[in-house]
N, C-alpha and C positions, 0 to 999 in steps of 0.2 A: 507507424511512427518508429520503425526500426532504424537504428543508427549503427554505424560501424562500432562494434564493441570488442575490446581486446579479449582474446581467448581466456585469459585468466579471470576476467570478470564473469564470463559465462560459466566457467567452472565454479567460481565462488557463488554464483546465484544458485546453481544446483546443490552445492553443499548447504547453503542457507535454507533452501527449500526442504532438505531432509532433516535439518536441525533447527526448526523453528522454536521460538520461545513458547512457553505455556500459554501466555495471552494470545500470541499469534495463532497457535493451534486452535484455541477456543473460537476466535473470530473466524478463522478459515472454515471451521466446521459449520458455521452459520451462514456463510456466503458462498460456499463452493457449490458446484453442480447446479447453478442457476436457482438456488434456494430463495433468492429474493427477486427472481425474474430476469436476471441478466448474468452474463458470464464474467467471472473474475479469474485472473491468473495470480499465482503466488510467486513471490521472489522473482519478478520479471525484470530483465535488463531493459532499460528504457533511457534513451538519450544520454548514455554514458554513466547512468546510475542504476542501482537495483532497487526497484519499488517493492515494498512488502506485498501489496495487493494492487493489481492494475485492472481497470475496467475500460477497455478501448471504446466501447459503444457510448459511454458517458464521458470519456476523456477524464477519468477520475483515478487518482492514486489515493490509497488509504494506507496510512502509516501507523504502526503501533510503536510508540516511543517508550523505550525502557530507560534505565538510569544513564546509559551511555550518551543519550541525547542531551543530557544536561550540560555536557562539556562540548557538544558539537553543534551548538545553536547557529553559528555562522555558516557552517557547512550545510546544515538543513535549510537555512534561509536562502543560500545561493542555489541549492538544488531546487527548492520550491519556485524560485524566480525563473530558472531554466524551464521548468515545466510550464509555468504560467505564460511564458513567452510563446509557447506552442498551444495555448488554450487549455492546458491541463490543470484541473483543480486538485489540490492536495488537502485531504482531510487527515488531521492528526489526532490521535487519542493516546493518552498515557496507558501504559500497561495496567496500572491500577484501575483506571476507569473501565477498561475492557473486562477485567476480572470481576469488578463489583457491579457493573451496569451493562452487561452484555446485550440484553434486549434493547436498551435505550440506544446503544451504539449502533446496533444493526438497524434499528428504526431510522436513525439519522442518515445512515448510509443509503438505505432504501429510498428515503425521501429525496436525497440529493440525486440519486440515479433517476428517479421519476422526473425530476425537474430538468435534467440534462439530456434526456432521451426523447 
């Protein structure tokens, strides 16, 4: 599902991968290295956007929404629509939910992966 991505976005994805938020780090520690049975990538350039976490086998994007997403709802909706046009499901969790209910978030992701693979 690779698309032509401007070089600056690829650089930005690498910077974002090195500087993940605390909730992103927590979630990444629980889904990386096939811990839920399938491979995820972090801060992956995808269709002109950068996905927090991408699982190609399940065509699944997982987003951890911090406070910046409160003002970017239209951008997020457009982005999710682009993904949906390609059969990609987006799961969104607030940073607070990830911090307070990590196990439940991971269980929801694992369930979605099982149903899509």
